[in-house]
Wavefront OBJ file of the C-alpha trace (Angstrom):
o trace
v 358.999 206.533 114.201
v 356.947 203.381 114.774
v 354.137 203.277 112.278
v 350.864 201.306 112.669
v 351.922 199.138 109.763
v 355.199 198.275 111.547
v 353.353 197.387 114.762
v 350.970 195.189 112.798
v 353.916 193.410 111.297
v 355.437 192.746 114.729
v 352.250 191.734 116.489
v 350.654 189.829 113.673
v 347.330 191.522 114.295
v 344.549 191.007 111.818
v 346.475 188.371 109.881
v 343.872 185.610 110.346
v 340.968 184.475 112.519
v 343.303 183.163 115.249
v 344.735 186.610 115.973
v 342.366 189.112 117.512
v 340.354 190.809 116.170
v 339.051 188.105 113.827
v 337.953 189.032 110.411
v 334.460 188.550 109.155
v 335.413 185.290 107.473
v 337.565 182.450 108.826
v 339.655 182.075 105.713
v 343.285 182.951 105.926
v 343.999 185.877 103.715
v 346.864 188.182 103.072
v 344.621 191.185 102.731
v 345.598 193.873 105.231
v 343.039 195.070 107.742
v 342.479 198.620 108.839
v 343.364 198.878 112.536
v 342.903 202.616 112.579
v 339.154 202.223 112.457
v 339.153 199.945 115.534
v 342.055 201.305 117.674
v 343.013 204.920 117.933
v 345.980 204.492 120.324
v 348.337 201.889 121.732
v 346.339 201.625 125.007
v 343.353 200.372 123.071
v 345.529 197.838 121.284
v 346.883 196.456 124.579
v 343.434 196.454 126.162
v 342.015 194.334 123.372
v 345.100 192.118 123.415
v 344.792 191.387 127.152
v 341.081 190.819 126.755
v 341.668 188.296 123.992
v 344.448 186.575 126.007
v 342.191 186.257 129.037
v 339.416 184.905 126.859
v 341.727 182.240 125.465
v 343.440 181.460 128.782
v 340.242 180.871 130.714
v 338.525 179.140 127.787
v 335.507 181.379 128.325
v 333.491 181.807 125.192
v 334.207 180.310 121.791
v 337.877 179.584 121.262
v 339.011 180.046 117.663
v 339.986 176.883 115.893
v 343.752 176.563 115.288
v 344.946 176.084 111.716
v 348.719 175.995 111.678
v 350.902 173.581 113.661
v 352.236 176.392 115.793
v 348.707 177.422 116.634
v 347.881 173.877 117.811
v 350.939 173.875 120.070
v 350.114 177.328 121.406
v 346.494 176.521 122.186
v 347.524 173.270 123.934
v 350.025 175.061 126.162
v 347.478 177.804 126.708
v 344.829 175.306 127.864
v 347.254 173.629 130.287
v 348.356 176.960 131.733
v 344.747 178.046 132.073
v 343.820 174.866 133.920
v 346.745 175.259 136.345
v 346.016 178.915 137.011
v 342.308 178.262 137.427
v 342.965 175.368 139.836
v 345.405 177.476 141.852
v 342.999 180.378 142.168
v 340.038 178.176 143.049
v 342.136 176.169 145.526
v 343.386 179.277 147.324
v 339.906 180.737 147.522
v 338.590 177.439 148.882
v 341.367 177.294 151.479
v 340.594 180.855 152.585
v 336.926 180.030 153.025
v 337.781 176.811 154.898
v 340.133 178.666 157.253
v 337.506 181.295 157.896
v 335.054 178.595 158.958
v 337.563 176.299 160.715
v 336.568 177.404 164.218
v 332.884 177.108 163.433
v 333.393 173.694 161.848
v 335.258 172.385 164.902
v 332.638 173.826 167.231
v 329.869 172.296 165.147
v 331.660 168.942 165.179
v 331.809 168.949 168.980
v 328.181 169.933 169.159
v 327.200 167.133 166.767
v 329.127 164.633 168.897
v 327.163 165.690 171.971
v 323.926 165.448 170.011
v 324.727 161.919 168.861
v 325.593 160.922 172.425
v 322.332 162.325 173.786
v 320.403 160.596 171.033
v 322.162 157.308 171.762
v 321.466 157.615 175.496
v 317.883 158.708 174.837
v 318.170 161.976 176.744
v 314.918 163.860 177.228
v 314.039 166.494 174.655
v 313.941 169.224 177.277
v 317.482 168.497 178.448
v 318.688 168.135 174.873
v 317.249 171.534 174.018
v 318.988 173.082 177.031
v 322.320 171.617 175.923
v 321.877 172.963 172.391
v 320.993 176.406 173.728
v 324.088 176.278 175.922
v 326.231 175.633 172.829
v 324.501 178.480 171.009
v 325.253 180.792 173.917
v 328.929 179.840 173.871
v 329.189 180.466 170.146
v 327.307 183.760 170.254
v 329.692 185.030 172.949
v 332.803 183.745 171.132
v 333.809 181.482 174.004
v 336.124 178.539 173.441
v 335.483 175.045 174.721
v 339.205 174.347 174.940
v 340.600 177.554 176.394
v 343.052 175.731 178.633
v 344.337 173.596 175.764
v 344.781 176.656 173.571
v 346.838 178.475 176.211
v 348.674 175.318 177.201
v 351.150 175.680 174.339
v 352.308 179.083 175.609
v 355.172 179.516 178.089
v 354.215 180.297 181.668
v 355.303 183.933 181.351
v 353.046 184.704 178.391
v 350.236 182.609 179.840
v 350.380 184.633 183.063
v 350.344 187.948 181.189
v 347.320 186.889 179.145
v 345.508 185.620 182.229
v 346.179 188.869 184.102
v 344.958 190.906 181.145
v 341.751 188.853 180.943
v 340.952 188.259 184.628
v 342.654 191.034 186.593
v 339.694 193.428 186.575
v 337.472 190.632 187.824
v 339.774 189.419 190.577
v 340.513 192.875 191.959
v 336.842 193.279 192.904
v 337.220 190.722 195.682
v 337.829 192.667 198.886
v 339.894 189.993 200.589
v 342.374 190.188 197.708
v 342.356 193.975 197.548
v 343.740 194.246 201.078
v 346.499 191.672 200.956
v 349.204 194.138 201.935
v 347.078 196.707 203.748
v 346.006 197.176 207.317
v 342.944 199.074 206.207
v 340.166 196.877 204.930
v 337.902 198.981 202.795
v 340.233 201.636 201.377
v 342.709 199.443 199.574
v 343.485 199.665 195.893
v 344.296 196.873 193.441
v 347.838 198.166 193.088
v 348.457 197.292 196.747
v 347.951 193.580 196.129
v 350.894 191.254 196.135
v 351.541 190.858 192.384
v 353.021 187.408 192.743
v 349.994 186.084 194.594
v 347.607 187.720 192.144
v 349.387 186.013 189.263
v 349.078 182.674 191.039
v 345.377 183.203 191.673
v 344.633 184.497 188.186
v 346.129 181.371 186.647
v 343.895 179.225 188.851
v 340.597 180.881 187.935
v 338.233 178.629 185.990
v 335.332 179.912 183.902
v 331.993 178.137 184.246
v 328.859 178.887 182.233
v 325.480 178.250 183.849
v 322.240 177.942 181.910
v 318.959 179.576 182.947
v 317.615 177.892 186.053
v 320.851 176.060 186.906
v 321.676 175.915 190.611
v 325.183 177.143 191.329
v 325.011 175.781 194.859
v 322.282 174.195 196.916
v 321.389 174.102 200.542
v 323.557 171.555 202.334
v 326.395 171.621 199.803
v 329.947 171.801 201.098
v 331.402 175.173 200.186
v 334.786 174.589 198.633
v 334.733 177.331 196.002
v 334.259 181.043 195.715
v 332.441 182.587 192.749
v 332.849 185.851 190.876
v 330.049 186.868 188.515
v 331.576 187.991 185.240
v 328.387 188.234 183.167
v 324.722 187.673 183.910
v 322.650 187.590 187.090
v 322.137 185.133 189.934
v 319.436 184.900 192.583
v 319.367 183.568 196.112
v 316.123 181.607 196.392
v 314.282 179.650 199.043
v 313.692 175.939 199.227
v 310.527 176.251 197.145
v 312.519 177.748 194.274
v 310.070 180.650 193.963
v 310.986 182.961 196.827
v 313.791 185.287 195.723
v 315.723 186.883 198.553
v 318.175 188.898 196.498
v 319.482 189.146 192.929
v 323.159 189.787 192.272
v 324.655 191.112 189.051
v 328.032 191.512 187.398
v 330.881 192.029 189.815
v 329.205 190.169 192.660
v 331.324 187.851 194.765
v 330.201 185.100 197.088
v 331.849 182.232 198.889
v 335.133 184.029 199.578
v 334.940 183.466 203.322
v 334.167 179.777 203.024
v 337.470 179.011 201.344
v 339.338 180.586 204.280
v 337.835 178.189 206.873
v 336.864 180.956 209.280
v 334.283 180.071 211.886
v 331.283 182.320 211.394
v 328.864 183.080 208.574
v 329.490 183.515 204.891
v 328.795 186.869 203.289
v 327.458 187.102 199.753
v 328.046 190.708 198.767
v 327.286 192.681 195.640
v 330.117 195.122 195.073
v 327.928 197.471 193.077
v 324.683 197.291 195.044
v 325.930 196.687 198.631
v 323.459 193.880 199.183
v 324.193 191.313 201.849
v 322.890 187.825 202.218
v 324.054 185.456 204.894
v 324.952 181.802 204.856
v 325.660 179.874 208.011
v 329.237 178.673 207.794
v 330.621 175.902 209.984
v 334.389 175.631 210.203
v 335.483 172.048 209.706
v 338.017 170.036 207.782
v 335.598 168.768 205.142
v 334.279 172.163 204.097
v 331.500 174.604 204.983
v 327.861 173.674 204.592
v 325.704 176.155 202.728
v 322.171 176.806 203.900
v 320.788 178.649 200.876
v 320.242 178.056 197.182
v 321.895 180.179 194.495
v 320.377 179.957 191.026
v 321.337 181.434 187.679
v 318.965 183.936 186.079
v 319.430 183.461 182.368
v 322.897 182.557 181.174
v 325.673 183.603 183.525
v 329.457 183.376 183.359
v 331.166 182.799 186.699
v 334.834 182.557 187.601
v 335.504 179.849 190.168
v 338.431 179.663 192.583
v 338.645 176.487 194.631
v 339.816 176.278 198.217
v 342.623 173.880 197.334
v 343.967 176.224 194.652
v 343.890 179.191 197.031
v 345.750 177.429 199.828
v 348.246 175.997 197.384
v 349.045 179.529 196.246
v 349.188 180.853 199.824
v 351.847 178.336 200.863
v 354.436 180.532 199.139
v 353.055 183.771 200.631
v 352.691 183.351 204.429
v 352.345 187.091 205.063
v 349.544 187.376 202.523
v 347.911 184.349 204.105
v 347.832 186.023 207.533
v 346.471 189.209 205.984
v 343.713 187.332 204.195
v 342.670 185.635 207.415
v 342.557 188.976 209.224
v 340.541 190.543 206.415
v 338.028 187.712 206.488
v 337.680 187.939 210.254
v 337.141 191.691 210.098
v 334.477 191.276 207.421
v 332.586 188.884 209.679
v 333.235 190.825 212.877
v 331.931 194.057 211.369
v 328.499 192.502 210.860
v 328.611 190.566 214.124
v 328.825 187.291 212.251
v 332.092 186.006 213.615
v 332.018 183.064 216.012
v 334.510 184.433 218.503
v 334.550 181.294 220.642
v 335.244 179.059 217.681
v 337.859 181.524 216.467
v 339.493 181.587 219.903
v 339.495 177.798 220.077
v 340.967 177.636 216.596
v 343.666 180.150 217.525
v 344.477 178.218 220.694
v 344.709 175.037 218.687
v 346.901 176.789 216.167
v 349.057 178.264 218.918
v 349.333 174.837 220.536
v 350.384 173.370 217.238
v 352.787 176.243 216.655
v 354.285 175.697 220.113
v 354.738 172.038 219.350
v 356.320 172.891 216.041
v 358.632 175.401 217.701
v 359.627 172.892 220.370
v 360.217 170.308 217.702
v 362.326 172.770 215.730
v 364.328 173.614 218.870
v 364.863 169.919 219.573
v 365.947 169.351 216.005
v 368.364 172.276 216.220
v 369.833 170.880 219.460
v 370.174 167.428 217.960
v 371.732 168.935 214.864
v 374.281 170.793 217.010
v 375.096 167.676 219.007
v 375.406 165.626 215.882
v 377.746 168.173 214.344
v 379.875 168.181 217.506
v 379.942 164.375 217.639
v 380.823 164.259 213.990
v 383.719 166.635 214.621
v 384.891 164.585 217.586
v 384.647 161.426 215.535
v 386.760 162.964 212.801
v 389.349 164.114 215.347
v 389.504 160.683 217.006
v 389.847 159.045 213.625
v 392.800 161.272 212.844
v 394.415 160.453 216.201
v 393.923 156.713 215.671
v 395.477 156.962 212.221
v 398.482 158.805 213.607
v 398.935 156.215 216.396
v 398.664 153.364 213.902
v 401.277 155.043 211.743
v 403.683 155.360 214.675
v 403.094 151.734 215.692
v 403.739 150.540 212.167
v 406.989 152.464 212.017
v 408.062 151.118 215.457
v 407.256 147.576 214.376
v 409.305 147.996 211.235
v 412.251 149.316 213.257
v 412.026 146.402 215.709
v 411.992 143.904 212.891
v 415.008 145.595 211.367
v 416.830 145.464 214.761
v 416.129 141.744 215.266
v 417.470 140.871 211.838
v 420.659 142.872 212.473
v 421.297 141.161 215.843
v 420.845 137.743 214.313
v 423.314 138.392 211.492
v 426.052 139.703 213.871
v 425.789 136.811 216.377
v 426.805 134.283 213.711
v 430.298 135.795 213.347
v 431.556 134.926 216.868
v 432.951 136.894 219.816
v 431.831 140.442 218.914
v 428.164 139.429 219.170
v 427.714 140.484 222.791
v 429.040 143.955 222.158
v 426.972 144.479 219.045
v 423.859 143.097 220.714
v 424.350 145.421 223.631
v 424.723 148.427 221.388
v 421.624 147.481 219.428
v 419.481 147.036 222.511
v 420.670 150.338 223.891
l 1 2 3 4 5 6 7 8 9 10 11 12 13 14 15 16 17 18 19 20 21 22 23 24 25 26 27 28 29 30 31 32 33 34 35 36 37 38 39 40 41 42 43 44 45 46 47 48 49 50 51 52 53 54 55 56 57 58 59 60 61 62 63 64 65 66 67 68 69 70 71 72 73 74 75 76 77 78 79 80 81 82 83 84 85 86 87 88 89 90 91 92 93 94 95 96 97 98 99 100 101 102 103 104 105 106 107 108 109 110 111 112 113 114 115 116 117 118 119 120 121 122 123 124 125 126 127 128 129 130 131 132 133 134 135 136 137 138 139 140 141 142 143 144 145 146 147 148 149 150 151 152 153 154 155 156 157 158 159 160 161 162 163 164 165 166 167 168 169 170 171 172 173 174 175 176 177 178 179 180 181 182 183 184 185 186 187 188 189 190 191 192 193 194 195 196 197 198 199 200 201 202 203 204 205 206 207 208 209 210 211 212 213 214 215 216 217 218 219 220 221 222 223 224 225 226 227 228 229 230 231 232 233 234 235 236 237 238 239 240 241 242 243 244 245 246 247 248 249 250 251 252 253 254 255 256 257 258 259 260 261 262 263 264 265 266 267 268 269 270 271 272 273 274 275 276 277 278 279 280 281 282 283 284 285 286 287 288 289 290 291 292 293 294 295 296 297 298 299 300 301 302 303 304 305 306 307 308 309 310 311 312 313 314 315 316 317 318 319 320 321 322 323 324 325 326 327 328 329 330 331 332 333 334 335 336 337 338 339 340 341 342 343 344 345 346 347 348 349 350 351 352 353 354 355 356 357 358 359 360 361 362 363 364 365 366 367 368 369 370 371 372 373 374 375 376 377 378 379 380 381 382 383 384 385 386 387 388 389 390 391 392 393 394 395 396 397 398 399 400 401 402 403 404 405 406 407 408 409 410 411 412 413 414 415 416 417 418 419 420 421 422 423 424 425
């Protein structure tokens, strides 16, 4: 049985002031102390021991003065260990706090750079305040300034999956994309879209944030983009900037016809409210002029798809391209906004070009066939020439051999005529 006296002998408790608990005086004495009065069980002993160790290790409070040489060595090692542990704990906590604020610090650094630039260029206070509010809006909505750079490190497969997850619900609201593989125009579902084309388009969507009062497009601008309202509201206003014709909310799409280069008028349609507003759209090579002003009401997030990006994606999907053109024409024709004459002229021009292309392809195929035949004939003639040259070479060698034989026999005398005759025969 382990007695309290035996444990005191092993642990050295109560021997002097350096071993907890200290006695009332600091003098070293051999008088035993009564631990029973202070600790009733072994848990209490360990609790006080760990408390005293922590007190010494962290150098919190008054550290007892060492007396013996061993105590000096112990307290020195204890101080060093305490410093290392304390530095490690504080360093890890500091790193955690720094990592938690890394994104905010980087964002704040970019914002400060813009502020310094505006101060250096003496930008007006009103514009500076608008820029700062724009940064605040981005931060409050957890939007990144370098979204493309962040996703740039990912492989194309993962990047496409993330883009589809983020933008698919937005893109499927556009009617011209809903009906890519359908004959029906208004009863298509997102599942009917060509998945490959949707992936291409999703990867090409660009997010733009507009501040309150910013004009998304103005009268006379060349329409080379289509817009999808992700968050916020936009208004179509008059030239005076006060007359509001219509206000569009989340899910609204406008400019989709302009990027298809269809002669007619451009429809700005709210998917949720079925509101129409018309732009005059002139089909030409440089773009489509807009004849109305679209302005942001408050902060608004818009996805932008450019005409160049759309046609680049459609080059790999000719069937989807034809479907999109038909869908756009039907959308305009339904509201009597399609310029049939311009469309007919465009189709005739396209057919004329297609005829020329077909004739050119037929000519190229004919030339290719003739070239292949000539190449075969050339190879055959080359083989014949080689065979004839081989026979001539062999005949020449045999003639040379016959001449040398005749000459050697004629030197010997009378038999030469007979031998020569035989050789010539």
